[in-house]
N, C-alpha and C positions, 0 to 999 in steps of 0.2 A: 375482099382484103384490103381493099383502095379503101375502106372504111379506116383502119384501125389506128392510122395514124391521129387521123380527128377521134375517135373514141379515146384515144389517150391525151389529145389534148384537153379534152373536155371532163376526164377524170382529175387533169391536174389542176383543170381552172376550178372544180367543185372541191377541190380540198380544201380542208378548211386552212388558215393563216400560219396556224402554230406547225403544220404540217411540213412548211419551209423548214429546215434545220440550216440555220446561220453557219453554226460550226462545220457543219458537213459541205454546206457549199464555200466556205471558206476555205477548206481544204481543197478543196477539188480546183480553187481560183489559183491557190498555190503552186498544186501540180504543174497546171497549164503554165505557170509563170517559171517554174524551175525546168520546163520541156521547153522552153522558150518559143511557147504559142501565144503570142503578145496580143497582137492584132490582127494576125492571119495564121492559118495552119489548121491543120487534121484534127478533129476532136475536140472544138471548142477553142476559144481564146481567152485569155486571161483578162481581155479590156471587157468582153462582154460578160463575163462570170462577176467580174467586180461590179459591173454595173446592176447585171440582179441582184445582186446585195445591198446595192445602197436604193434600189426602186423598195425595195423592202424594209430598209432601216437606214434613213437618209444621214443617220449620223454616227453610223458605222466606223470608227477611228480605224479597223484594218483595212477596209475595203479603199478610204483615204489613204492610206499609206500605200495600199499595193498600185493605188494610181499614179504615185510619185514613185516609187520603184520602179514601173513599166517606163515610165518619163525618164526616168534615170538613167536606166539600161540602153535606152535610145540614145540616148544624150551622150553618152561613154562610147556607145560605136560609131557615132557620128562624128566623134572629135576624132577615135581612129581613122575614118576615112579620110577625114579631111588631112591629117598627117600624113595618110598614102596616099593622096592625090586622086580616090576614087569619087570624082564627082556624082557619079550616077546612083553610088550608093549613098552618099552627102541627100539626093536630093528625096532617096526614098525613105532615109532616115527622119527629116523634115517632115513630109509628110504624115509617117506615126506619130510623130510629137503633135501635130497638130491635130491630130483624132484623138488624142489622149486629152488635148487641151479644149478641144470642143465638147467632149463629154465632162470634163471637168465645168467648163461654163453652163452647159444643160442644166447639169445636178445643182450647182449653187444657185442657177436662175429659179429652179422648184423653190414653191414657197416655203414647204415646210424643212428643207433641206438646208442645211450650213455646217460647213466643215469644221470640224473639231480646233479651237484656237485654247494653244496653251500660253497662259501668261503669268507673271510675276506678282504675287500679292505686295507690292510696295506700301500700301498704306498712306496716311500724310506723313509729309516730311517735314511739317512746322505746327504749330496751336492750331486745333480745331476751336473753331469759333463759334460754330452752329450746327445744329442738327436736327431732323424732325424724323419722325416714324412716317411712314407710307398708311393711307385710310384702313388698307387691311394689317396691318402690322408686321405686313412678311420681309418688307426692305424697309431699311434705314438709308437717310442720305444725311453727307455732313459737310460742310465746307469749311476750308484752313487757307492760314497765312500762306499755305505753299501755292497758293491760286488757283487750288482745284476743287471740285466737286467729287465725291464719291459715292457709290451706289453699293450698298451691302447688304445679303440675304442675312437674315436676322438669326435664324434658325440654324445657320451653320457658323458665324463669323466670318462667311467669306467674301471679298471685296469680288463686286459684281464688274463692276466697269469705274472710269475715271473720266468726268466731263471735261473737257479741255477746252474743246472748241473744234472743228473740222478734222476731220482723223486725216483726209486724203490729200488736202490740201499744203502746196510748198508754203512752208512756216507758218503751220496752222492755219494761214490768215484766205479770207477772200475779201476783195477791192473793189470798192463801187467807183464806178467813174462818171463822169459827164461826158457825155459821148461827144457834143458838138466843139467842145473844146479839149476832151483830153488829161481833163483836171481830177486827179482822184478827190472822191468826198469824203470818206471814211475806209477803214479798215475794218471788217467785222471778224473777230476773233473770239477764242476761249476769253475768261478773266485774264489781265492780261498784271492785275495785282491781288491782293489778299480778298479772299471771301470771307466775308462777315456775317452773310445771314442767309438761310434755305428757308424753303417752304415745299408742301405739297399741296398740289391740287384737291380739291374734294371727291377725284375720281381715282387719284390716284396717277394720271395719265401725263402728267405736267408737272413740271419741277420748275421753282421761282428761286433767284439768287441774286446777291448784290455784293459790289465790291468796292477794294479802294480805289479803282480805276473809273468810279466817280458814276456805274450803269447797274441798271438790272439786267438780267438775262433770264428770256424762257426759254427751256429744255423738253425733249421728248425724251420720258424716261423710258419707253421702252426700246429706243434705239441709240440713247443718249446725245442725238445730235441735238444743235444750238436753233432754235424756232427764229430768234428776234431779240434785237437788244433796246433798250429803254434807254432814250436819251435825253437829259434834260436837267439831272441835279448838276451842281458845282462844283461839290466836293465829295467825300466817300458817299458809299451808300451803306449803312448800318445795320437796316432793319427792313425786313419783306414781309407782306401777308397777302395770301389770297383771301378774299371776301369768301363766304360758305359757298354761292355757288357756282365759285370760280371765272366770273365775269369781270371782276376788277382785282387789281392789284392795288397794295398800297407801301409806299418806302417812306425810309425816315433818312434823312442825311445829315452830314456834318455842316450843310450850309444853311442849318438850322429849318429846313422847310419838309414836311410832309408833302407826297404829290401823289395823287390818284389816277391811275392808269385803266384805259380799256385794253384788256387781256388781248382779245382778239388781232387788236389792231394795234398796239402797244401805242397809241394816241394819249396823248398827258390831258386828262379832264379837268383836275385843278389843282393848282398848290394851297398847301393848306399852311399858313404863317401866324406867328403867334410867339412860338417858342425863343427864348433870347440868347441860347447855347445850342449846340448840335443835339440832334433828335436822335437818341440811341435805340429806341425801342419803341416797335407798332404792335398793333392787334385789331381785329376785327373783332365786334360783338358776335355773339352766336347767330343772332337774325339779320346780320350784317350791315343794320341801319347804323351804328355808331363805331366810329376807331377812337382807339384810346393810345397815348405817345407817352414818349418817357424822355426826357432830357436831362442832359447837363446842368442847365439849369438850375434842377433840383424838383420841379415841378412835373407832374403829370396831365395832360391835357386830353375833355373828351372833344370830339367831334360829331356833327350830323353831315354822313354821308350817304344818307338813304339815296337811293337812283332811282330819282322818279321823272318819269317822261325824257330819259336821258339826260337830265340836269341831277346835279347835288348840289346843296348849298354850300357844306364845305364851313359851315356857321359853328365856330367853339362855341362849346356849352358850360360848364364849369372846369375852374381849374383847381386840382388836387392838392393840396399844400401839406407838409409836414415833415418830409424828409429834409434833412440838414445838409446833404452832400449830391452829388450828381445820381441820378435815377440810372441805373443799368439795364433792366427787365422789366418788363410789364404782361399779363396777360386776363384773360377774360374767365371769369368760372363757367363751366359749362351753361348754365340756365342764364349768363349774362347778368345776372344780378349784382354779383359779386365783380372787386377787379383786386389784383396782388401786384405789389413792385419792391423791388429788389435795388437796392441803394449802395453807393460806397460808403455809406455811414454805419454801413455793417449791419441794416436792417433790414427786415421783409414788411411792410404792409398792406393788409387788407382794407378795402376799401365798400362802402357802399356805392352803387352804382347812381342808384336815383337821386342821391342827394349830395354825392360826392364828400360824404363822412369819412371820417377813419374810423373804425370798426376795433382795430385791435395792431399794435404793433408786436413784431413776432422777434425776439431774439434770441442768438447763439453763436453766432456765427463770430470767430476774431478777426476777420478781413473783409473786406467790400464782398457783397452779395451780387455776382455776376449774372445769372441765373435763375428764371423762375418758371415754374407750371405748375397746372393743376391736373390732379387726375380725370379724366372723362367722366368719371361719377360724379366728382364734385367734394369728393369728401377729404380729399386730400391734397397736401403741396408740396414740390420738391425744390428745395433750391441749393445754387452752385456756390461757391467761394474761393477766393484767390488763396484760402486757408488750405485749401486742396480737401474737402470734404464736399460731400452732398449731404443735405440734413432732408428728414420726411416730416411733412406737421400734418396736425388733426385741423382741419378747415372747415370741418363739418357745419353748415348753418344749420342750429339746430332752434326753434324758439326766437329766432334773431339773437343767437348767441352764437359764438364760434370759440372754442377752449385756446385755440393758437399752440397747443401743447406741441413740442419737439417727442417727436416718436422715435427715433433712432437715427442714429448721424452714421453715412456710411462713408469707409475709412480704404482707398487704397490709390489712388493717384500721387504723383509726387510733387505733383505743382498746381497750381491754381486748377481751375474746374471751371471753363468758360459755357459752357452748354449744357443744357438737362431736358429730356424730354420723356413722358410716359406714353408706354403703347398705348394702344386702341381700346384694350381690354383693361387696363391699370395693373396688370398683373406684372409689368417688364419695366424699367426705366434705363433708358440711355445717358452718358455724360461724356461730354469730350474733354480733354486735356491737352499736353505737350504731345503730339506725333501717336496718341492713343482714343481710343474710344472705349468704353467699358458697360457692359449689359450686367444688369441687377434686375435679381429677384426681388419685387417690392415688399414682399410679406414677410420675408425673413433680413432682408437685407444683405443676401449672400452676392456677389459677385459670381455671376455665370461663366464669361468670359472676354477675352479682353480682345477689342477688334485693332490688330498692327499689323504690319509688316516688316519693313527695313530699319534700317540706324537711322545716320542722319544723312545729307546733304556732304554732296563729294566735292571738298572745295582744292584738290591739288592732285595730280598724278603726275609721274617719272616715269619712264624706261631705263633700266640699269645702260650703261655704255655697251654690253654684249648684246643688248637685245633678249637677255632669256628671261629677264624679270620684270612686273612692273610694280609699283606701288601707288597707293592712295590715301588721303589723307581726309578726315571728314571729320564734320561736325560734331560726332558724334563720340569725340576725342581718341581717337584709334587711329592707326594707319593700319593697312592691309595690304601684305606681301604677294602676287601673283605671281607662278607659272606661267608665262605667255606662250608656250606650246600647248599647251594643255587647258588653260584656262582654272586650274586647281589654285586656291586659296593654298601657299603654304602655312604663314603665320599672321596672328594678329599681335601690333607692336601696340601695349598699351602703358601708358606712365603721365602723359598729358593730363591736367585738369581741367584743361579748356578746348576749344573746339581748335583742331588742326587745321590751320590756315596754307601753309608751304609745305613742300618736302624734294629733297634734291639726293642723286647719288651719286657719291666719290667718284673719281674716275676709274680708279680699279675696281669698281662695284660692290667693294667690300663693306663700306660705310654709309650709314644713310642720314639726311640731317632733316631734322621737322621742325617747324616754327608754331607756337599758339597765343592762343589770348589769353593763356596763363602767364605772359611775360616772358617765357625762355623760349631758348631754342633748345632742341635734345641731340643727340648724337648716337646711333645705332649699330651694333654688330647684324651685318644682314644674316649670315650664315646663323647667328642664335637667336636674335631677336633681342637680345640684352640689350640696356639703356649704359652707355658708354659713361659718357659724360651730361649734364645740366649746365647750359650755359645760359648765365644769370647777369642782369646786369642794365638790362630796357627797363623800364618805368612804365611801358604799355605794352598793348596788343604787340607782337611780332608777327608781321604781315608776310615778310619775304626773306628767303634763305638762298645761297649759293654755295657750290664749292668752287676754290681756283680751281684753273685747269692741270695743276699736279698735284692737286688736293690737301695742300698744307693749310691752305685758309678756307676760312667761312665767310662770307659775308651776310649781313641781315637788315631789313630796313624794317621800323616800328612807328605805331603812333604816335612815338616820344620825339617824331622828325627828327630823327637820328639813323646814321646808320654804323654799324659797330664791325670792324675786324676781329675776327678771333685766330687763334691758334689750334690747328685740329689735333694737335696728339696731345696737348695738356688742358685744352679748352678753356684758356687763360685770354681774356680782352686785350686784344694789343693795342688799338686805338679807337677811338671815336669819330664820325665826319658828321660836321654839324654845317649846315648851311638853308637846309632846307625850313620853310615857317611853318609847313604843313605836314601830316601823315605821310610816313615815306610808305608807299604801295607796292613797290618794286624794285628789283637789284638785279643787275648780271653783271658777271668778269667775262672780260673780253676774252678770244680766244688765246693771246699769248702770256692773260693773266696780268698785264700792267695797266688794264683801264678797270674802272668800274661803272657802271650806268646806273642811276636811281630814277625812279617817276616819282612825282608830289603831286600837289595842285599845280594845273595848268603846264607844268615845266619837268623838264629833263635835267640831270645833271651828271657830266662826265667828271670822272674822278682818277687822280692817280694814284694807283695804290700804295706805290710804297713809302709816300708822303701822307696821304691823306689830303692833299690840296685838290681841290677846284678846278678844273681847266676851265669849264664854262658852262652855262646855261642853255639849253633847247627848248624854245618857247614856240606855239604853235596850237596848240590842244586851248579847247574854250572852257575844259573841265576837267575833271582829276584825271589822272595819268593810272591804269590800274596794272598795267605790266610793261616789260621792256624787256627785248633781246637783242643780241649781238648775230650777225649774220655768220658763217663760220669760216669766213677770211678776216673777219673783223673790219672790214671799211664800211659795212651798213650797220645801220640799228633798226627797229623796227617798236613803236609804241602803241598801245590800245588803250582808249579811254572811257570814259562816262559820255563823251561826246559822240559816241557812235561810231568814230574814225579810228584808222590805223594810219599811222605816220610813218614813212620811209624817210632814216635821215643820213646822209654825209656824215661818217663819225670827224674825217679830219676835219671838217672845216664846221660843222654843225650846222649847215643847211638843210632845208627840209626837200627834202627829192620831188615827193608826191603824197597824196592824201588818198589812201584808199577808203571807197565807202560802199556802203552795201547793206548792213549790218542796221534794222530799224532800233537797236536799243546799245547801251553799254556793251564795250569791249572788255571781255575780261583775261581774254590770253590769248598770247601770240607765241607762235616756234616756225623758226626756220627749219626747211627740211636739212637733210646730211650736206646736199651739195650747194645748199640755198638760191636754188634755182626758184623755190615754191617757198610759202609762208601759209601758215593755217592759223586761224582765229577764231574765239568761242564768244559768244554773247549772250547777255540778259534776253536776247528775242529766240534761246531755246537752240540756236544752227549753230553749225560750224562752217567756214567757207575757207575754202582752198584759193589762192590766190597765185597769179604770174609776177614774180618780181620785178622784173625788168621792164614789165607795161603796166604793174597796176591792175590788169583784168582779171574779175573774179570768175574763176575756171568751173567752179561749180559751190551747189550749198546742201552740206549732209544734215540731213534732217532724220529725226526719231527721239531726241532728250525731249520730256515733258516738262522740264522746265531749264532754268539758266546753266549754260555753259559754262564751269568756273575755272578749267584746268583743259589743255591741251599740249599734245607731244608726239613728235614724230619716233619712229623707231629707229634703230642706227641706220638699217638698211635703204630706208627711208618710203617703204613698203606698205607699213602699217600707219597707223594714226590712233592714238589715244586721247579719250576724255572722258573727264566728269564731270558730273552737273548736282545741280540743288533735288535732280529726282532719284540721288540716293544709288545712281548707276553709275559704274563705268563702263565704256562702252570702245571696243573695238574696229576701226574701217578700215576697207580697203582704199588707200588715196586714188588710185588709177582711176577706179569704178565709182568711187563715192557711196558706196553698200556697206550696211551697218554689216560685220560677220556675226558679235557678241557682244552679248550685256554680260556683267559680273557686277553680281547683288552679293553684298557682304550685310548680315542679320545683327540682332542685337545677342542673341543667343551664342555666336560666335560657327552659327550655319553658313555655308553660301550656296550659291548657284550660278551656273553656268551657261546661259541659253542663247541660242540663234535665232533669228526671226520667224525660223520656219518653226520653234518650239523644239528643237532637238537640245537635249541638257545634259547636263553631267554637274553632280552635286556633293557635298559634302554628306556623312552618312545620313544626317536627319534633315539636310535642307529642302526635298522635295515636298517636305510637309507646308511649303511656300507657293508652291505652284498651284495655280486652279486651270481648271480646262472649264471653255464657255462654250457652248452651245447655244445659237440662237438669242434669244434678247435675253432672257433673266434664268437658262441654266445654265448653273454651276456647279462643277464636282470637281473634288478631289484630283488628285492626279495617278491615284494608286490602279483604277482600272487601264491607265493609258500607259503607265509604266514601261511595260514591256517594247511600246513601239517608241517611245520619245526619248527613256533613257539611251541617250548614244553617244558614251565621249569619243568614241571614237570616230562619231561625224563632226565633233564638236572639234577636236584636235584636226580633223584635217581640214575643218572650214577654216581654221588659223591658219593653216601653213598654207592653203591655196589661195585663202582669200577671198572663199566663194563656196555659199553654203550646198548650191545645187551639185557644183562639180565635187564637191567633197563626197554626198550622196551618190552621183556616179561610181567615183571611184572603190566607195564602200560595196558597192553591187555590182564592182567590175568582171568576178565571177564569171559573167555572160560568156556562152558560146555563140557561134554567128549563128542569123536569125537562119530559118527554114523557109 
């Protein structure tokens, strides 16, 4: 009889893998959970059960959720024990939470195990400047003016990840210091400006990018982590390329040079000089012996870059001349015998490499040609143009003749096409325009799909005075009204023909005001979303708006260097306040409505509202003032500037009290807390910072946005903060802890999603289509199979109410009975 357990164990071990029924096992785990057999108890435990599931299926989302549920229940019970002063039970629950955490860490440290990660497909928020297919054609890489690279799964059009720098570091930066002196040598980050060029290595494991920040960056594709930065150019890097063997990199820059780099070390091998203007395009020949460059000086140049005994001559061979304007794109044919160039003169030219002779000029585009590519079989060429089209050309080299015939025109982009690429099998083409990539079937010219996500940058945010609503204004010309308690989008307000720069609620929360690049202000009914008045009078962009405390007046600031005072009831202009010599970027009313404050180039001005008289000018900033605010008692003023500082001012005297430093770039947004004790700022560096007003001390930095923070606001009770960013998200934060509670994203098709950092979400009817689930490096799925787990409007609502998702999970599972 003593052998029976052993025999049973052997039988279980010998059973085929499929005999382990996951559904049945998960049902068993749920039974343990409901019976409160969590980490101890008779008949097995939920913890051990979920561990068994994860051993068989490391990515099983229900098992991961089960671990979170166990932890949440213990957290709930521990909180209850804390309230009752039951210290022994608190210690028990702490130990058991530790058991769950230990298992999570163990499972995550298993090489094949990765917890599912739910994320919103945001896409690019600005122009797509560069693209490349991976060598196997399964992935695509894009670079954009939004400072990011994005990796896409071609077959589904799903975004896999965004390459922006280190994901775990503060402010996404790593700093290099000289130990002896303590001097900061440099900051290692993702690109800080527009990404102009991208390339895959020959094996698809590495990617290279070039940016307006004057650097190249090398990335590990599988993890999205930055490997190294190449420093050396003194101006923007506009073009990059890997050599065919992946050992060298080539870059072209606005400093008129090309640079040859050793990939393994990041060492600059040689600087190639000869162009008289910016180098806009570079390419290696298929054998890696030659390089081709195109420049704004209208020429192409061929270079000897053959790497012999760790030496490359860098000698210029012939110069290819024929274009009448700047050359924007170049490419070698797959056999290296031909070269193709695209120019601002609206033509492409086909060249014989050996002689430098122009073979044919290809005409058809009505605007500049911005991108060119050969198909991998060398028979076709693809061009992209500012006329919004792609064109497919016959460039097959038969008996030393190429027809250069236009085969077809591919239309669908609404703006300039900045980048084009063929898939490795020549069957697909990819093109990039403003915020969109499009995938095309080459044989038919049919558009297969558009790779995109969100709408535009969120430039402005505001809480309603009663704290129930939030308003966001975007570069996509719309405003979105949100219910704060649930994270639901209530409606979209449309009417502006340009980017929305600023928004404000009236004191009674019944009206909203917006300003735009279309030179107008618009007044809206919050309850209906109806436009009430369009306020016209400014001759340039309206950058800032504010309601007076009694709601009867509105104030606006514009690029026409003026402020205007408006009667809200009629929409009539009362007076124009002049005195600034530059754009008025910020305006605010004092709490009593008697004074107004404005910000412009290096100065703030204080005005008497009743007369429009300038009282005084406040100087101290060394650059443009982007934002101003009065303290709740009206005694202090706060300003944020392009110089990276906030300044606190005494209103009565105009005296600068102190300068608040900590941001590494421009300060775009500031706000006082309702009690005036705290200040919040948003910056070009992607962070929000919370400050103690009386001391000027930074309390904490709130990180999470992947791009500029353009707008910030406190909720009326001071417990929540709201931010809007160029990354197209609006985010809610817990002021006390600095934790992100939820992000709200609105899309072009009127769908929306609100999601917690843990992946729990609520969404419009079809909003979940923009959610992806990433498991490991390249496995990306739609949310469909995980919807039952992560679609939890109840948790989102509780997270916003409590200011913490973990507490929300605990309360959502608060049906717990005391543990046996």
